[in-house]
N, C-alpha and C positions, 0 to 999 in steps of 0.2 A: 417487217418480220411478223408473222402471225403467231400469237401466243395462245395456246389452248386455254380455255376457260376452266380452271380448277379452283373450287372454293377452298378456303383455308382448312376446313375439317378434313376434306378428302385428301388434300396435299399432305397433311400430317399423317394420315392413316397409310397412304402409299409409301411415304418415307419410312415409317415405322415397320411396315411389312417387309420392305427391302432390307432394312437393317437386321431384322429378325432372321431373314433368309441368309444373310451374310454370317450371322452368328452360328447358324446351323452348318454352314460350310466349314468354319473353323473347327467345330466339334467333330464333323465327319473326317476332316484331315487328321485330327488327333488320333482317331481310331485306325488310320491307315499306316501310322508309323510302325516299322517292323525291325527285323534284325539288321537291315541295312543302316538304319538310323543309329543303332547301338554301335555298329562298326565305325560309323562316321565319328561319333563322340569319342570312341577309344583312339581313333587316329588323331583327333585334335588334342587329346589329352597328352600325347607323347611327342608330337612333332616339334621340331625346332626351327623350321624355316619360316617362310612368309606365306600369307594367304592372299590370293587374288580372286576377286569376285566380279563376275561379268553378267551382262544381260542386256536386252534391248527393249525400248519402249517402256511400258509399265513395269515389266520384269526388271528392266535396267534400274528403275527407281528403287525397287525392292532390293536389288543387288547392292546399290549404294547404301541403303539402310542397313543391310546385313553387315557390310564392311565396317560401318560406323559402330554397330553394336559389338562386333568382335573386337574392334580396337578398344572400345570402352572397357571391355572385359579383359584387357591386357594382352591381346593377341595381335601381332603385326599384320593388319589386313588392309587391303587397298582395292578400291573400285576402279576397274578399267573397262570402258566401253568396248564392245567387241570390235567395232570398226577401227577405233584408235589402236587397238592391240596389233592390228595387221599393218600398222605404219610405224613400227619401231618397238612398242612396249612388249611385244611377244618375246623379245630377247631377255626380258627380266626373269622369265621362268627358268628355274634351275632345279637340279635334283634336290629333293628335300622340301620343295615348295608345294603348295596346294592351289589348284584352280577350281573354283566353284562356278558352274554355269547354270543360270536360271532361265529356263525356256520351256513353256508348257508344251508346245508342239514338237520341239526338238528338231526343227527344220530350217532354222536360220543359218544361211550359208556362212556368214562371217563368224558367228559364234561357234559353229561346228569346225571351221577352219582353225580358229583360235584354240579350241579344245584339242584338236588333233596335233597341232604344232606344239602345244604345251606338253602333251604326253610324250611326244618324240624327244623333247628336251629333258625328259626325266622328271617332269612335274606330275604329281598325282592328280588326275582329273576326276572331279566330282560333278554329277549332274542332278538337277531337280527338274523332273519332267513328268508329264501325265501319262506317258506311254513308254514302257520298257523296251519297245521294239524300234525306237527311232534311231536315226543316224547318230544323234548326240549321245544316246545311251551306249551305242556300240563303240564310241570313241572314249568312253569314260571307264575308270577303274571301279567306281562305286556309283550306284544310281539310287536316288531317293525318288520313289514314284508316289505322287499324290495327285488325285483327280478331284477337282472341285465340282465337276458336273455343271449342269445348267442352272442349278438352283439359285446361285448368287450372282448369275450373269444377267445383265439387262437384256431382255429378249433372247437369252441363251447365247449371246454372241459377244457382247462387250466384256472386257477382261476385269470385272470387279472381283468375282470370286477367285479366279485363278491367281490374281496377285496376292490375295489373302493366303492362298496355298504356299506361295513363295515366302510370305511373311512368317509362316509357321516355323521356318528354320530359325526364328528367334529362340526356339526351344533348344537348338544346338548351342547357341551362345550360353544359355543358362547352364546346361549340363557340362559343357566344356569348361566353363568358369569354375564350376564346383570340382571337376576332376583335376584341374590344374592348380587348385588351391588359391585362386585369386582372392585377395583380401580387399574388402571394400575400402580399407584405409589407403589403398593405392589409387583411388579415384582422383585425387588431386593431381596425379601424374598423367592419367589416361583421359580424364575429362575435367580439366582445370577450370574451365569457364562454365557459367550457368549454375543452376541450383543443385545439380546431382551431388557434387562433392560436399556442398554445405549440409546436405541431409544426413551425411555420416560424420559431421563435425570436422570436415577437412578444411584445407586451406589451399590457396592457389600458389603458395610459395613452393617453387620447384627446386630449392636447394637440397643437397644431400645432407645427411646427418652431421657431416663434418663442417657444414656451413658453406660448401662450394655450390 
């Protein structure tokens, strides 16, 4: 394998330049949030069902992250890969539930099929995509449109910046948590292991107040 010759100083400068570009992507996405985001937060503030989050490839990794963050903030969220959903898990979607699909291009056949099926089963379908005119957007009840552009993508192609656009939905977790009145003292129940609950003086004891 041929390794390009890059000295240490040039390597650090290139890495720093790239990270600065990614930071600008996140800042740009923040300015793109609009009324659709407000509607999404209000939906999450009042719903009583379950949340399913799906995506493929790097967006799938960010979908898994989003489900974990929502769960930590007290909302029943589950990551389901799009391909797996078409082999049985699509039956989990029922009226009152929410499906969030993360897909920049909105063209993944398995994710689109899952979104369409969930909608037909009475589930509220949400999409995060870069293009409001995609098939995925047409299958969704509410669409969050954020475009990362080529700035944070390696050679304008590799999905570095676009996954950061997916990750920006972490702001949804924060606002929904506040709207739902989630108390950080509940962290020992939603995030019992690791240091998070310890930071708020929690305990991993899962017993109820009556000792059960």
